[in-house]
Biotite code that builds the C-alpha atoms (Angstrom):
import biotite.structure as struc

atoms = struc.array([
    struc.Atom([6.756, 180.265, -2.641], chain_id="A", res_id=1, res_name="MET", atom_name="CA", element="C"),
    struc.Atom([7.005, 180.542, -6.393], chain_id="A", res_id=2, res_name="ALA", atom_name="CA", element="C"),
    struc.Atom([9.923, 182.061, -8.209], chain_id="A", res_id=3, res_name="TYR", atom_name="CA", element="C"),
    struc.Atom([10.099, 184.139, -11.462], chain_id="A", res_id=4, res_name="ASN", atom_name="CA", element="C"),
    struc.Atom([10.197, 181.655, -14.418], chain_id="A", res_id=5, res_name="GLU", atom_name="CA", element="C"),
    struc.Atom([11.267, 184.425, -16.849], chain_id="A", res_id=6, res_name="GLN", atom_name="CA", element="C"),
    struc.Atom([14.320, 185.283, -14.647], chain_id="A", res_id=7, res_name="LEU", atom_name="CA", element="C"),
    struc.Atom([15.090, 181.577, -14.389], chain_id="A", res_id=8, res_name="ALA", atom_name="CA", element="C"),
    struc.Atom([15.170, 181.404, -18.170], chain_id="A", res_id=9, res_name="GLU", atom_name="CA", element="C"),
    struc.Atom([17.452, 184.477, -18.432], chain_id="A", res_id=10, res_name="ARG", atom_name="CA", element="C"),
    struc.Atom([19.876, 182.828, -15.976], chain_id="A", res_id=11, res_name="ILE", atom_name="CA", element="C"),
    struc.Atom([19.735, 179.429, -17.903], chain_id="A", res_id=12, res_name="ARG", atom_name="CA", element="C"),
    struc.Atom([20.632, 181.166, -21.085], chain_id="A", res_id=13, res_name="GLN", atom_name="CA", element="C"),
    struc.Atom([23.443, 183.157, -19.514], chain_id="A", res_id=14, res_name="ARG", atom_name="CA", element="C"),
    struc.Atom([24.950, 180.119, -17.822], chain_id="A", res_id=15, res_name="LEU", atom_name="CA", element="C"),
    struc.Atom([24.426, 177.758, -20.835], chain_id="A", res_id=16, res_name="ALA", atom_name="CA", element="C"),
    struc.Atom([28.124, 177.688, -21.598], chain_id="A", res_id=17, res_name="PHE", atom_name="CA", element="C"),
    struc.Atom([29.333, 177.520, -18.047], chain_id="A", res_id=18, res_name="VAL", atom_name="CA", element="C"),
    struc.Atom([30.507, 173.984, -17.112], chain_id="A", res_id=19, res_name="PRO", atom_name="CA", element="C"),
    struc.Atom([29.184, 172.026, -14.187], chain_id="A", res_id=20, res_name="LYS", atom_name="CA", element="C"),
    struc.Atom([25.935, 174.060, -13.528], chain_id="A", res_id=21, res_name="VAL", atom_name="CA", element="C"),
    struc.Atom([23.185, 172.370, -11.574], chain_id="A", res_id=22, res_name="GLN", atom_name="CA", element="C"),
    struc.Atom([19.745, 173.754, -10.722], chain_id="A", res_id=23, res_name="GLU", atom_name="CA", element="C"),
    struc.Atom([18.535, 173.006, -7.128], chain_id="A", res_id=24, res_name="VAL", atom_name="CA", element="C"),
    struc.Atom([15.283, 174.035, -5.645], chain_id="A", res_id=25, res_name="LYS", atom_name="CA", element="C"),
    struc.Atom([16.308, 175.680, -2.353], chain_id="A", res_id=26, res_name="MET", atom_name="CA", element="C"),
    struc.Atom([14.980, 178.246, 0.166], chain_id="A", res_id=27, res_name="MET", atom_name="CA", element="C"),
    struc.Atom([11.616, 178.409, -1.677], chain_id="A", res_id=28, res_name="GLY", atom_name="CA", element="C"),
    struc.Atom([13.301, 179.514, -4.866], chain_id="A", res_id=29, res_name="GLY", atom_name="CA", element="C"),
    struc.Atom([15.733, 178.147, -7.389], chain_id="A", res_id=30, res_name="LEU", atom_name="CA", element="C"),
    struc.Atom([19.530, 178.121, -6.987], chain_id="A", res_id=31, res_name="THR", atom_name="CA", element="C"),
    struc.Atom([22.127, 177.599, -9.628], chain_id="A", res_id=32, res_name="PHE", atom_name="CA", element="C"),
    struc.Atom([25.201, 175.730, -8.365], chain_id="A", res_id=33, res_name="MET", atom_name="CA", element="C"),
    struc.Atom([28.499, 176.170, -10.299], chain_id="A", res_id=34, res_name="CYS", atom_name="CA", element="C"),
    struc.Atom([31.342, 173.744, -9.492], chain_id="A", res_id=35, res_name="ASN", atom_name="CA", element="C"),
    struc.Atom([29.267, 172.378, -6.547], chain_id="A", res_id=36, res_name="GLY", atom_name="CA", element="C"),
    struc.Atom([29.013, 175.829, -5.005], chain_id="A", res_id=37, res_name="LYS", atom_name="CA", element="C"),
    struc.Atom([25.972, 178.181, -4.695], chain_id="A", res_id=38, res_name="MET", atom_name="CA", element="C"),
    struc.Atom([26.472, 180.906, -7.268], chain_id="A", res_id=39, res_name="CYS", atom_name="CA", element="C"),
    struc.Atom([23.171, 182.681, -8.216], chain_id="A", res_id=40, res_name="VAL", atom_name="CA", element="C"),
    struc.Atom([19.537, 181.968, -7.589], chain_id="A", res_id=41, res_name="GLY", atom_name="CA", element="C"),
    struc.Atom([16.041, 183.401, -7.582], chain_id="A", res_id=42, res_name="ILE", atom_name="CA", element="C"),
    struc.Atom([13.878, 184.372, -4.538], chain_id="A", res_id=43, res_name="LEU", atom_name="CA", element="C"),
    struc.Atom([10.423, 185.397, -5.766], chain_id="A", res_id=44, res_name="LYS", atom_name="CA", element="C"),
    struc.Atom([11.326, 188.049, -8.384], chain_id="A", res_id=45, res_name="ASP", atom_name="CA", element="C"),
    struc.Atom([14.802, 188.864, -7.267], chain_id="A", res_id=46, res_name="GLU", atom_name="CA", element="C"),
    struc.Atom([18.220, 187.652, -8.409], chain_id="A", res_id=47, res_name="LEU", atom_name="CA", element="C"),
    struc.Atom([20.289, 186.339, -5.615], chain_id="A", res_id=48, res_name="MET", atom_name="CA", element="C"),
    struc.Atom([24.068, 186.494, -6.124], chain_id="A", res_id=49, res_name="CYS", atom_name="CA", element="C"),
    struc.Atom([26.856, 185.156, -3.983], chain_id="A", res_id=50, res_name="ARG", atom_name="CA", element="C"),
    struc.Atom([29.642, 187.693, -4.284], chain_id="A", res_id=51, res_name="ILE", atom_name="CA", element="C"),
    struc.Atom([32.940, 188.469, -2.635], chain_id="A", res_id=52, res_name="ASP", atom_name="CA", element="C"),
    struc.Atom([32.228, 189.832, 0.865], chain_id="A", res_id=53, res_name="PRO", atom_name="CA", element="C"),
    struc.Atom([34.995, 192.332, 0.312], chain_id="A", res_id=54, res_name="ALA", atom_name="CA", element="C"),
    struc.Atom([32.795, 194.187, -2.294], chain_id="A", res_id=55, res_name="VAL", atom_name="CA", element="C"),
    struc.Atom([29.463, 193.601, -0.533], chain_id="A", res_id=56, res_name="HIS", atom_name="CA", element="C"),
    struc.Atom([29.040, 197.059, 0.938], chain_id="A", res_id=57, res_name="ASP", atom_name="CA", element="C"),
    struc.Atom([29.975, 198.874, -2.310], chain_id="A", res_id=58, res_name="SER", atom_name="CA", element="C"),
    struc.Atom([27.554, 196.735, -4.299], chain_id="A", res_id=59, res_name="GLU", atom_name="CA", element="C"),
    struc.Atom([24.637, 197.068, -1.837], chain_id="A", res_id=60, res_name="THR", atom_name="CA", element="C"),
    struc.Atom([24.985, 200.810, -2.020], chain_id="A", res_id=61, res_name="SER", atom_name="CA", element="C"),
    struc.Atom([23.737, 200.709, -5.623], chain_id="A", res_id=62, res_name="LYS", atom_name="CA", element="C"),
    struc.Atom([20.003, 201.264, -6.215], chain_id="A", res_id=63, res_name="PRO", atom_name="CA", element="C"),
    struc.Atom([17.875, 198.101, -6.392], chain_id="A", res_id=64, res_name="GLY", atom_name="CA", element="C"),
    struc.Atom([20.435, 195.957, -4.485], chain_id="A", res_id=65, res_name="VAL", atom_name="CA", element="C"),
    struc.Atom([20.249, 194.851, -0.898], chain_id="A", res_id=66, res_name="ARG", atom_name="CA", element="C"),
    struc.Atom([21.730, 192.269, 1.486], chain_id="A", res_id=67, res_name="THR", atom_name="CA", element="C"),
    struc.Atom([20.058, 188.891, 1.680], chain_id="A", res_id=68, res_name="LEU", atom_name="CA", element="C"),
    struc.Atom([18.602, 188.509, 5.170], chain_id="A", res_id=69, res_name="ASP", atom_name="CA", element="C"),
    struc.Atom([16.835, 185.220, 4.691], chain_id="A", res_id=70, res_name="PHE", atom_name="CA", element="C"),
    struc.Atom([17.212, 184.266, 8.414], chain_id="A", res_id=71, res_name="THR", atom_name="CA", element="C"),
    struc.Atom([16.801, 187.803, 9.588], chain_id="A", res_id=72, res_name="LYS", atom_name="CA", element="C"),
    struc.Atom([20.523, 187.918, 9.840], chain_id="A", res_id=73, res_name="ARG", atom_name="CA", element="C"),
    struc.Atom([22.814, 189.941, 7.548], chain_id="A", res_id=74, res_name="ARG", atom_name="CA", element="C"),
    struc.Atom([24.434, 187.470, 5.146], chain_id="A", res_id=75, res_name="MET", atom_name="CA", element="C"),
    struc.Atom([27.622, 189.311, 3.922], chain_id="A", res_id=76, res_name="SER", atom_name="CA", element="C"),
    struc.Atom([28.466, 188.045, 0.439], chain_id="A", res_id=77, res_name="GLY", atom_name="CA", element="C"),
    struc.Atom([24.874, 187.357, -0.482], chain_id="A", res_id=78, res_name="PHE", atom_name="CA", element="C"),
    struc.Atom([22.792, 190.045, -2.261], chain_id="A", res_id=79, res_name="ILE", atom_name="CA", element="C"),
    struc.Atom([19.348, 190.426, -3.804], chain_id="A", res_id=80, res_name="LEU", atom_name="CA", element="C"),
    struc.Atom([19.006, 192.394, -6.984], chain_id="A", res_id=81, res_name="VAL", atom_name="CA", element="C"),
    struc.Atom([15.609, 193.890, -7.981], chain_id="A", res_id=82, res_name="GLU", atom_name="CA", element="C"),
    struc.Atom([14.365, 193.914, -11.548], chain_id="A", res_id=83, res_name="GLU", atom_name="CA", element="C"),
    struc.Atom([15.033, 197.648, -11.745], chain_id="A", res_id=84, res_name="SER", atom_name="CA", element="C"),
    struc.Atom([18.841, 196.906, -11.304], chain_id="A", res_id=85, res_name="ALA", atom_name="CA", element="C"),
    struc.Atom([18.993, 194.303, -14.070], chain_id="A", res_id=86, res_name="MET", atom_name="CA", element="C"),
    struc.Atom([16.715, 195.483, -16.797], chain_id="A", res_id=87, res_name="LYS", atom_name="CA", element="C"),
    struc.Atom([19.427, 195.705, -19.456], chain_id="A", res_id=88, res_name="THR", atom_name="CA", element="C"),
    struc.Atom([21.489, 192.788, -20.690], chain_id="A", res_id=89, res_name="LYS", atom_name="CA", element="C"),
    struc.Atom([24.652, 194.749, -19.642], chain_id="A", res_id=90, res_name="LYS", atom_name="CA", element="C"),
    struc.Atom([23.263, 195.129, -16.042], chain_id="A", res_id=91, res_name="ASP", atom_name="CA", element="C"),
    struc.Atom([22.151, 191.495, -15.836], chain_id="A", res_id=92, res_name="PHE", atom_name="CA", element="C"),
    struc.Atom([25.507, 190.272, -17.130], chain_id="A", res_id=93, res_name="ASP", atom_name="CA", element="C"),
    struc.Atom([27.295, 192.442, -14.494], chain_id="A", res_id=94, res_name="TYR", atom_name="CA", element="C"),
    struc.Atom([25.660, 190.632, -11.715], chain_id="A", res_id=95, res_name="TRP", atom_name="CA", element="C"),
    struc.Atom([26.073, 187.158, -13.087], chain_id="A", res_id=96, res_name="ILE", atom_name="CA", element="C"),
    struc.Atom([29.758, 187.895, -13.931], chain_id="A", res_id=97, res_name="ASP", atom_name="CA", element="C"),
    struc.Atom([30.349, 189.184, -10.409], chain_id="A", res_id=98, res_name="LEU", atom_name="CA", element="C"),
    struc.Atom([28.936, 185.979, -8.911], chain_id="A", res_id=99, res_name="ALA", atom_name="CA", element="C"),
    struc.Atom([30.847, 183.809, -11.380], chain_id="A", res_id=100, res_name="LEU", atom_name="CA", element="C"),
    struc.Atom([34.112, 185.591, -10.574], chain_id="A", res_id=101, res_name="ALA", atom_name="CA", element="C"),
    struc.Atom([33.663, 184.940, -6.832], chain_id="A", res_id=102, res_name="PHE", atom_name="CA", element="C"),
    struc.Atom([32.583, 181.347, -7.427], chain_id="A", res_id=103, res_name="ASN", atom_name="CA", element="C"),
    struc.Atom([36.101, 180.462, -8.518], chain_id="A", res_id=104, res_name="LYS", atom_name="CA", element="C"),
    struc.Atom([37.379, 181.333, -5.082], chain_id="A", res_id=105, res_name="ARG", atom_name="CA", element="C"),
    struc.Atom([34.308, 180.594, -2.942], chain_id="A", res_id=106, res_name="ALA", atom_name="CA", element="C"),
    struc.Atom([34.376, 177.656, -0.561], chain_id="A", res_id=107, res_name="LYS", atom_name="CA", element="C"),
    struc.Atom([31.866, 174.871, -1.020], chain_id="A", res_id=108, res_name="ALA", atom_name="CA", element="C"),
    struc.Atom([29.420, 174.210, 1.766], chain_id="A", res_id=109, res_name="ALA", atom_name="CA", element="C"),
    struc.Atom([30.310, 171.333, 4.079], chain_id="A", res_id=110, res_name="ARG", atom_name="CA", element="C"),
    struc.Atom([28.887, 167.962, 3.071], chain_id="A", res_id=111, res_name="LYS", atom_name="CA", element="C"),
    struc.Atom([26.381, 166.561, 5.455], chain_id="A", res_id=112, res_name="LYS", atom_name="CA", element="C"),
    struc.Atom([27.361, 163.251, 6.998], chain_id="A", res_id=113, res_name="ALA", atom_name="CA", element="C"),
])
């Protein structure tokens, strides 16, 4: 499954000054890890953001935003943002900033033995 290279470049430019960012191919897309934790990514043409579960419902009520259901299970705290909801720089920055803000408090995934 391919991912949107133009969106990947937008993310790279936005995260250029964020320390400790790593790109990892994951789930058929591209994931950007910040401080060793999943922060944002791309699935096909959509921006995936890991956000605070406390604001999940309010954010998914916005047009062009839905819950990630990668495993056919609602994943609270993970959203997909369609192109229509991030056309402007201001809108795009909003989603990236929301994910970066939560990243500071998010727990890292358990390391495999």
